[in-house]
PDB file of N, CA, C and O in Angstrom:
ATOM      1  N   UNK A   1       0.830  -1.173  -0.007  1.00  0.00           N
ATOM      2  CA  UNK A   1      -0.119  -0.028  -0.035  1.00  0.00           C
ATOM      3  C   UNK A   1       0.929   1.354  -0.112  1.00  0.00           C
ATOM      4  O   UNK A   1       1.801   1.534   0.738  1.00  0.00           O
ATOM      5  N   UNK A   2       0.737   2.125  -1.062  1.00  0.00           N
ATOM      6  CA  UNK A   2       1.607   3.317  -1.116  1.00  0.00           C
ATOM      7  C   UNK A   2       1.101   4.461  -0.396  1.00  0.00           C
ATOM      8  O   UNK A   2      -0.095   4.740  -0.488  1.00  0.00           O
ATOM      9  N   UNK A   3       1.931   5.190   0.350  1.00  0.00           N
ATOM     10  CA  UNK A   3       1.521   6.315   1.058  1.00  0.00           C
ATOM     11  C   UNK A   3       1.614   7.493   0.221  1.00  0.00           C
ATOM     12  O   UNK A   3       2.452   7.592  -0.675  1.00  0.00           O
ATOM     13  N   UNK A   4       0.728   8.424   0.514  1.00  0.00           N
ATOM     14  CA  UNK A   4       0.886   9.803  -0.349  1.00  0.00           C
ATOM     15  C   UNK A   4       2.203  10.365   0.091  1.00  0.00           C
ATOM     16  O   UNK A   4       2.680  10.099   1.194  1.00  0.00           O
ATOM     17  N   UNK A   5       2.747  11.097  -0.730  1.00  0.00           N
ATOM     18  CA  UNK A   5       4.142  12.015  -0.442  1.00  0.00           C
ATOM     19  C   UNK A   5       3.707  13.096   0.246  1.00  0.00           C
ATOM     20  O   UNK A   5       2.794  13.805  -0.176  1.00  0.00           O
ATOM     21  N   UNK A   6       4.349  13.316   1.401  1.00  0.00           N
ATOM     22  CA  UNK A   6       4.034  14.414   2.525  1.00  0.00           C
ATOM     23  C   UNK A   6       5.008  15.733   1.961  1.00  0.00           C
ATOM     24  O   UNK A   6       6.187  15.695   1.609  1.00  0.00           O
ATOM     25  N   UNK A   7       4.243  16.686   2.002  1.00  0.00           N
ATOM     26  CA  UNK A   7       4.983  17.990   1.570  1.00  0.00           C
ATOM     27  C   UNK A   7       5.240  18.739   2.822  1.00  0.00           C
ATOM     28  O   UNK A   7       4.320  18.913   3.621  1.00  0.00           O
ATOM     29  N   UNK A   8       6.520  19.225   3.060  1.00  0.00           N
ATOM     30  CA  UNK A   8       6.929  19.977   4.160  1.00  0.00           C
ATOM     31  C   UNK A   8       6.536  21.387   4.062  1.00  0.00           C
ATOM     32  O   UNK A   8       6.167  21.909   3.010  1.00  0.00           O
ATOM     33  N   UNK A   9       6.626  21.986   5.189  1.00  0.00           N
ATOM     34  CA  UNK A   9       6.111  23.482   5.055  1.00  0.00           C
ATOM     35  C   UNK A   9       7.250  24.334   4.508  1.00  0.00           C
ATOM     36  O   UNK A   9       7.052  25.456   4.041  1.00  0.00           O
ATOM     37  N   UNK A  10       8.421  23.774   4.579  1.00  0.00           N
ATOM     38  CA  UNK A  10       9.492  24.752   3.975  1.00  0.00           C
ATOM     39  C   UNK A  10       9.335  24.538   2.332  1.00  0.00           C
ATOM     40  O   UNK A  10       9.625  25.436   1.541  1.00  0.00           O
ATOM     41  N   UNK A  11       8.853  23.273   1.932  1.00  0.00           N
ATOM     42  CA  UNK A  11       8.675  23.181   0.447  1.00  0.00           C
ATOM     43  C   UNK A  11       7.663  24.056  -0.138  1.00  0.00           C
ATOM     44  O   UNK A  11       7.809  24.679  -1.190  1.00  0.00           O
ATOM     45  N   UNK A  12       6.527  24.064   0.679  1.00  0.00           N
ATOM     46  CA  UNK A  12       5.408  24.879   0.357  1.00  0.00           C
ATOM     47  C   UNK A  12       5.879  26.492   0.435  1.00  0.00           C
ATOM     48  O   UNK A  12       5.539  27.243  -0.479  1.00  0.00           O
ATOM     49  N   UNK A  13       6.562  26.920   1.404  1.00  0.00           N
ATOM     50  CA  UNK A  13       6.936  28.106   1.481  1.00  0.00           C
ATOM     51  C   UNK A  13       7.846  28.424   0.420  1.00  0.00           C
ATOM     52  O   UNK A  13       7.692  29.513  -0.132  1.00  0.00           O
ATOM     53  N   UNK A  14       8.912  27.547  -0.023  1.00  0.00           N
ATOM     54  CA  UNK A  14       9.977  27.842  -1.237  1.00  0.00           C
ATOM     55  C   UNK A  14       9.186  28.055  -2.421  1.00  0.00           C
ATOM     56  O   UNK A  14       9.511  28.974  -3.173  1.00  0.00           O
ATOM     57  N   UNK A  15       8.070  27.243  -2.721  1.00  0.00           N
ATOM     58  CA  UNK A  15       7.319  27.405  -3.958  1.00  0.00           C
ATOM     59  C   UNK A  15       6.449  28.743  -3.954  1.00  0.00           C
ATOM     60  O   UNK A  15       6.298  29.382  -4.995  1.00  0.00           O
ATOM     61  N   UNK A  16       5.905  29.124  -2.794  1.00  0.00           N
ATOM     62  CA  UNK A  16       5.134  30.311  -2.544  1.00  0.00           C
ATOM     63  C   UNK A  16       6.067  31.512  -2.942  1.00  0.00           C
ATOM     64  O   UNK A  16       5.757  32.405  -3.730  1.00  0.00           O
ATOM     65  N   UNK A  17       7.306  31.385  -2.244  1.00  0.00           N
ATOM     66  CA  UNK A  17       8.173  32.449  -2.575  1.00  0.00           C
ATOM     67  C   UNK A  17       8.721  32.537  -4.064  1.00  0.00           C
ATOM     68  O   UNK A  17       9.018  33.581  -4.645  1.00  0.00           O
ATOM     69  N   UNK A  18       8.780  31.547  -4.456  1.00  0.00           N
ATOM     70  CA  UNK A  18       9.233  31.503  -6.117  1.00  0.00           C
ATOM     71  C   UNK A  18       7.941  32.132  -6.874  1.00  0.00           C
ATOM     72  O   UNK A  18       8.210  32.988  -7.717  1.00  0.00           O
ATOM     73  N   UNK A  19       6.777  31.862  -6.707  1.00  0.00           N
ATOM     74  CA  UNK A  19       5.767  32.211  -7.279  1.00  0.00           C
ATOM     75  C   UNK A  19       5.680  33.864  -7.100  1.00  0.00           C
ATOM     76  O   UNK A  19       5.617  34.638  -8.055  1.00  0.00           O
ATOM     77  N   UNK A  20       5.688  34.223  -5.843  1.00  0.00           N
ATOM     78  CA  UNK A  20       5.775  35.617  -5.690  1.00  0.00           C
ATOM     79  C   UNK A  20       6.874  36.346  -6.340  1.00  0.00           C
ATOM     80  O   UNK A  20       6.609  37.431  -6.856  1.00  0.00           O
ATOM     81  N   UNK A  21       7.904  35.954  -6.376  1.00  0.00           N
ATOM     82  CA  UNK A  21       9.103  36.420  -7.112  1.00  0.00           C
ATOM     83  C   UNK A  21       8.826  36.615  -8.464  1.00  0.00           C
ATOM     84  O   UNK A  21       8.960  37.748  -8.926  1.00  0.00           O
ATOM     85  N   UNK A  22       8.389  35.507  -9.316  1.00  0.00           N
ATOM     86  CA  UNK A  22       7.976  35.722 -10.662  1.00  0.00           C
ATOM     87  C   UNK A  22       6.953  36.677 -10.889  1.00  0.00           C
ATOM     88  O   UNK A  22       6.968  37.341 -11.925  1.00  0.00           O
ATOM     89  N   UNK A  23       6.016  36.828  -9.987  1.00  0.00           N
ATOM     90  CA  UNK A  23       5.099  37.758 -10.110  1.00  0.00           C
ATOM     91  C   UNK A  23       5.632  39.067 -10.169  1.00  0.00           C
ATOM     92  O   UNK A  23       5.356  39.787 -11.129  1.00  0.00           O
ATOM     93  N   UNK A  24       6.489  39.524  -9.094  1.00  0.00           N
ATOM     94  CA  UNK A  24       7.056  40.650  -8.924  1.00  0.00           C
ATOM     95  C   UNK A  24       7.910  41.108 -10.149  1.00  0.00           C
ATOM     96  O   UNK A  24       7.975  42.264 -10.567  1.00  0.00           O
ATOM     97  N   UNK A  25       8.498  40.116 -10.613  1.00  0.00           N
ATOM     98  CA  UNK A  25       9.241  40.443 -11.961  1.00  0.00           C
ATOM     99  C   UNK A  25       8.317  40.887 -12.885  1.00  0.00           C
ATOM    100  O   UNK A  25       8.331  41.996 -13.420  1.00  0.00           O
ATOM    101  N   UNK A  26       7.413  39.895 -13.088  1.00  0.00           N
ATOM    102  CA  UNK A  26       6.362  40.309 -14.331  1.00  0.00           C
ATOM    103  C   UNK A  26       5.656  41.722 -14.198  1.00  0.00           C
ATOM    104  O   UNK A  26       5.588  42.496 -15.153  1.00  0.00           O
ATOM    105  N   UNK A  27       5.142  42.001 -12.958  1.00  0.00           N
ATOM    106  CA  UNK A  27       4.515  43.090 -12.763  1.00  0.00           C
ATOM    107  C   UNK A  27       5.447  44.468 -12.709  1.00  0.00           C
ATOM    108  O   UNK A  27       5.064  45.589 -13.044  1.00  0.00           O
ATOM    109  N   UNK A  28       6.707  44.127 -12.229  1.00  0.00           N
ATOM    110  CA  UNK A  28       7.747  45.209 -12.355  1.00  0.00           C
ATOM    111  C   UNK A  28       8.202  45.560 -13.719  1.00  0.00           C
ATOM    112  O   UNK A  28       8.402  46.714 -14.099  1.00  0.00           O
ATOM    113  N   UNK A  29       8.370  44.370 -14.509  1.00  0.00           N
ATOM    114  CA  UNK A  29       8.698  44.748 -16.038  1.00  0.00           C
ATOM    115  C   UNK A  29       7.404  45.381 -16.754  1.00  0.00           C
ATOM    116  O   UNK A  29       7.603  46.069 -17.755  1.00  0.00           O
ATOM    117  N   UNK A  30       6.251  45.210 -16.353  1.00  0.00           N
ATOM    118  CA  UNK A  30       5.086  45.745 -17.113  1.00  0.00           C
ATOM    119  C   UNK A  30       5.133  47.216 -16.626  1.00  0.00           C
ATOM    120  O   UNK A  30       4.958  48.006 -17.553  1.00  0.00           O
ATOM    121  N   UNK A  31       5.324  47.788 -15.421  1.00  0.00           N
ATOM    122  CA  UNK A  31       5.473  49.019 -15.004  1.00  0.00           C
ATOM    123  C   UNK A  31       6.545  49.714 -15.780  1.00  0.00           C
ATOM    124  O   UNK A  31       6.341  50.797 -16.328  1.00  0.00           O
ATOM    125  N   UNK A  32       7.703  49.075 -15.824  1.00  0.00           N
ATOM    126  CA  UNK A  32       8.890  49.787 -16.330  1.00  0.00           C
ATOM    127  C   UNK A  32       8.679  49.945 -17.795  1.00  0.00           C
ATOM    128  O   UNK A  32       9.038  51.011 -18.295  1.00  0.00           O
ATOM    129  N   UNK A  33       8.135  49.011 -18.565  1.00  0.00           N
ATOM    130  CA  UNK A  33       7.680  49.106 -20.058  1.00  0.00           C
ATOM    131  C   UNK A  33       6.751  50.263 -20.164  1.00  0.00           C
ATOM    132  O   UNK A  33       6.864  51.107 -21.053  1.00  0.00           O
ATOM    133  N   UNK A  34       5.752  50.294 -19.164  1.00  0.00           N
ATOM    134  CA  UNK A  34       4.950  51.458 -19.292  1.00  0.00           C
ATOM    135  C   UNK A  34       5.505  52.650 -19.103  1.00  0.00           C
ATOM    136  O   UNK A  34       5.197  53.550 -19.885  1.00  0.00           O
ATOM    137  N   UNK A  35       6.368  52.890 -18.107  1.00  0.00           N
ATOM    138  CA  UNK A  35       6.966  53.968 -17.932  1.00  0.00           C
ATOM    139  C   UNK A  35       7.748  54.496 -19.051  1.00  0.00           C
ATOM    140  O   UNK A  35       7.700  55.663 -19.438  1.00  0.00           O
ATOM    141  N   UNK A  36       8.463  53.572 -19.544  1.00  0.00           N
ATOM    142  CA  UNK A  36       9.458  53.897 -20.733  1.00  0.00           C
ATOM    143  C   UNK A  36       8.757  54.401 -22.064  1.00  0.00           C
ATOM    144  O   UNK A  36       9.252  55.250 -22.806  1.00  0.00           O
ATOM    145  N   UNK A  37       7.524  53.758 -22.273  1.00  0.00           N
ATOM    146  CA  UNK A  37       6.660  54.003 -23.371  1.00  0.00           C
ATOM    147  C   UNK A  37       6.170  55.385 -23.361  1.00  0.00           C
ATOM    148  O   UNK A  37       6.045  56.112 -24.346  1.00  0.00           O
ATOM    149  N   UNK A  38       5.847  55.730 -21.862  1.00  0.00           N
ATOM    150  CA  UNK A  38       5.153  56.919 -21.581  1.00  0.00           C
ATOM    151  C   UNK A  38       6.173  57.980 -21.765  1.00  0.00           C
ATOM    152  O   UNK A  38       5.774  58.991 -22.343  1.00  0.00           O
ATOM    153  N   UNK A  39       7.406  57.947 -21.388  1.00  0.00           N
ATOM    154  CA  UNK A  39       8.520  58.706 -21.540  1.00  0.00           C
ATOM    155  C   UNK A  39       8.873  59.157 -23.072  1.00  0.00           C
ATOM    156  O   UNK A  39       9.192  60.285 -23.445  1.00  0.00           O
ATOM    157  N   UNK A  40       8.741  58.062 -23.798  1.00  0.00           N
ATOM    158  CA  UNK A  40       8.846  58.189 -25.425  1.00  0.00           C
ATOM    159  C   UNK A  40       7.924  58.895 -25.987  1.00  0.00           C
ATOM    160  O   UNK A  40       8.166  59.679 -26.905  1.00  0.00           O
ATOM    161  N   UNK A  41       6.692  58.684 -25.467  1.00  0.00           N
ATOM    162  CA  UNK A  41       5.431  59.393 -26.135  1.00  0.00           C
ATOM    163  C   UNK A  41       5.269  60.912 -25.647  1.00  0.00           C
ATOM    164  O   UNK A  41       4.886  61.764 -26.448  1.00  0.00           O
ATOM    165  N   UNK A  42       5.513  61.172 -24.566  1.00  0.00           N
ATOM    166  CA  UNK A  42       5.195  62.372 -23.956  1.00  0.00           C
ATOM    167  C   UNK A  42       6.582  63.395 -24.151  1.00  0.00           C
ATOM    168  O   UNK A  42       6.574  64.539 -23.697  1.00  0.00           O
TER     169      UNK A  42
END
């Protein structure tokens, strides 16, 4: 009888931190692109 793999709290936190980091990079890049495009157009 196989047991389900257990996930440690540190594993969940590391995945959550990675997801937050990716989100910050994407949102930051979008703001930077918007800023640069705004500076070019104005």
